[in-house]
Kinemage of the C-alpha trace (Angstrom):
@kinemage 1
@onewidth
@group {chain A} dominant
@subgroup {mainchain}
@vectorlist {calphas} color= white
{ca met a 1} P 92.024 6.723 -57.819
{ca arg a 2} L 89.072 4.262 -57.565
{ca gln a 3} L 89.038 0.641 -58.636
{ca thr a 4} L 85.883 0.418 -60.139
{ca ala a 5} L 85.136 -3.280 -59.284
{ca arg a 6} L 86.372 -3.450 -55.517
{ca gly a 7} L 85.660 0.744 -54.436
{ca thr a 8} L 89.671 0.894 -53.359
{ca val a 9} L 90.708 4.077 -53.086
{ca lys a 10} L 94.450 5.219 -53.339
{ca phe a 11} L 95.974 8.561 -53.523
{ca ser a 12} L 99.374 9.540 -55.319
{ca ala a 13} L 100.934 13.131 -55.487
{ca ala a 14} L 102.502 14.930 -58.348
{ca asn a 15} L 106.011 16.135 -58.463
{ca ala a 16} L 106.694 19.643 -59.897
{ca glu a 17} L 106.170 18.312 -63.594
{ca gly a 18} L 103.199 17.078 -62.653
{ca gln a 19} L 104.269 13.597 -62.913
{ca tyr a 20} L 102.983 11.025 -60.561
{ca leu a 21} L 103.189 7.196 -60.271
{ca leu a 22} L 100.685 4.507 -59.231
{ca gly a 23} L 101.413 0.856 -58.619
{ca val a 24} L 98.045 -1.359 -59.066
{ca his a 25} L 96.935 -4.861 -60.034
{ca pro a 26} L 95.123 -5.462 -63.529
{ca gly a 27} L 91.549 -4.493 -63.321
{ca asn a 28} L 89.281 -1.136 -64.448
{ca tyr a 29} L 89.970 2.132 -62.741
{ca thr a 30} L 88.756 5.645 -62.683
{ca leu a 31} L 91.290 8.593 -61.975
{ca thr a 32} L 90.715 12.004 -61.059
{ca ala a 33} L 92.938 14.909 -60.677
{ca lys a 34} L 92.311 17.559 -58.071
{ca phe a 35} L 94.494 20.406 -56.746
{ca arg a 36} L 93.576 22.866 -54.198
{ca gly a 37} L 92.206 26.195 -55.660
{ca tyr a 38} L 91.409 24.241 -58.761
{ca gln a 39} L 88.108 22.752 -60.314
{ca ser a 40} L 88.502 18.881 -60.240
{ca gly a 41} L 89.219 17.307 -63.391
{ca thr a 42} L 87.021 15.229 -65.555
{ca ala a 43} L 87.361 11.410 -64.406
{ca val a 44} L 89.319 8.993 -66.721
{ca ser a 45} L 88.321 5.396 -67.182
{ca val a 46} L 91.341 3.045 -67.584
{ca glu a 47} L 91.886 -0.694 -67.987
{ca val a 48} L 95.288 -1.839 -67.113
{ca ala a 49} L 96.432 -5.469 -67.874
{ca asn a 50} L 98.825 -7.670 -66.098
{ca gly a 51} L 102.444 -6.385 -66.957
{ca glu a 52} L 101.470 -2.938 -68.593
{ca asn a 53} L 102.424 0.301 -67.951
{ca arg a 54} L 100.234 3.237 -68.577
{ca thr a 55} L 100.497 6.999 -69.183
{ca val a 56} L 97.198 8.920 -68.318
{ca ala a 57} L 97.142 12.507 -68.782
{ca leu a 58} L 94.877 14.221 -66.111
{ca gln a 59} L 93.720 18.031 -65.834
{ca val a 60} L 92.811 20.396 -63.512
{ca ser a 61} L 90.992 23.587 -64.542
{ca gly a 62} L 90.219 27.027 -63.451
{ca ile a 63} L 90.872 28.820 -60.267
{ca thr a 64} L 88.295 28.780 -57.638
{ca glu a 65} L 89.900 30.138 -54.789
{ca pro a 66} L 91.747 33.721 -54.776
{ca ile a 67} L 95.697 33.384 -54.429
{ca ala a 68} L 97.329 34.894 -51.492
{ca gly a 69} L 98.652 38.485 -52.588
{ca ser a 70} L 96.543 38.683 -55.686
{ca thr a 71} L 95.032 41.789 -56.016
{ca gly a 72} L 92.727 40.413 -59.271
{ca leu a 73} L 94.226 43.112 -61.555
């Protein structure tokens, strides 16, 4: 996550269901999902107001690296 106005960068890991949690101050943010072996997701702009909780769905797509043990068949 990158905060647009301040250039702040924060990271969060997702759980097995793909859920993540970030604690941020009110402001405008750009969120991007990344996962090894996949193409980065499209950046999503989010505005967070004071005291607000937001749910933002992020996606990654297309495997870019071979999976270990895969024969490609």
